[in-house]
C-alpha positions, 0 to 999 in steps of 0.5 A: 466499541471502546477505543484503545489508548493506541487508537485515541493517540493514533487519531490525534496524531492523524489530525495533527499530521493532516493539519500540518500537511495542509498548511504546507501544501505548495502548488506543484509545477506539473498540471498532472500533479494538481492537488485537490485538498477539498476532495476525499477518497470517500467520494471516489470509493463508496462503502458499496464499491469497497465491498464489491471490490473485496467480495470475500474479505469476510468469508469464513475461510479468510483469517482476516474476517471482519478486520479490514473494514471500510471505515478504517480504510477511509479514516487511514487515508485522512492521514495522508491527504495527497493519496487519491487527491492528486492529478485528473480524476482518472489519475486519482482513481487509477492510483486508488486501483493500483493501491488496492490491487497491490494490497490484494496481492499481498493478502489474497486468499484466491486461487485459480477456480475460486468463486467469483474468480481469483481476483475477488479474494483480496484482504483475506489475510492480516499477517504472514503465515509460518514466516521463515524468519523473524525478519530482523536485520541485526546490522540496522542500528538505526532501527534495532530489533527488539529481542523476541519480537517478529517483524514478519509480514502484517497488514494490507501491504504485509510490511516486514523488517525492523527497518520498515516497522520502526520508521512506519511507527514513528511516522503514524504514531505507534512503537513499531519496534516494540509493538509490531503486532499492532499492525495485525490487531488494529485495522486503522494502524494496519491501513496506515502502514500500508499508506505510509509505505505507499506515500513515502520516498526512500531513495533510490526508490521513489514513492509508489504515489509519485509513480502513479500520479506522474511525478516520477522523474527517473535518474540515469540509473533508472533509465539504465535499469529500464525502470519506466513509470507504470504499474510495474514500477510500483511492483518493483518498489514493493518487491522488485528483488524477488519479482522483477528483472527475470526477463520472463513472465512471473506468476506473482507479478501477473497476480498483481496485474490481474487485480489491477485490471479488474479494479481499473475496470470497476473504476472505469479507467485504463491501466496505463503503460508498463504493467510488469517489471520483467525487464526492469532491474530491481533497486 
């Protein structure tokens, strides 16, 4: 298949990004956060494993059929050289499992009695269906909305809002404000937006990556809000305003946990502490 100009531009940017990051790696002070630059996500996630995790992503019932292919996932991870390469082998596997679990929830087509269970239907959707708005924050002047464009949820992590599309596009090499549709039309860009969101710290929020590899250091405000490290904090980072701090069990949070537990078992790692965020205040 012929590559589009956007794909070629994105691949070139990926090479430059990886090369510059490799030059700037500094040995961190914590043993748990040791970086393994010669490793790769592909060494931990084979194509067969990927397809066994996402059993129904190419089902005829899924609007994203054929979109989320393995090669796009692996190519996108090459642009984020610390993803799945920091910490012990179990830490690395656990981070990948957590990432795949979160994007599975965001794109799930499963239901309680679905074939192979509700947690076998991740990556079924590539964009939000019937959005309630165009997700334009007109008060944000740094990343102004383009008239007529919708910043609805798209891609594996369902990136949304102009203030996310703008910096994501700038970071990975596409015009997120003028061409947000690319996230639902180019699977490599789609995966890159999800990984950008996962790897990027946006204070007061830490990055999902730092939480999962043991680099998260709670502030006083975090301690007061009971924002303890674990998969639940990752959920808080992604959608805490709607799902966390309720004090009771939330079906959406439980769905994320269900995916994580299934994937952790496949990777043969434990899930770690603090799976939910019911008693965490959102950021």
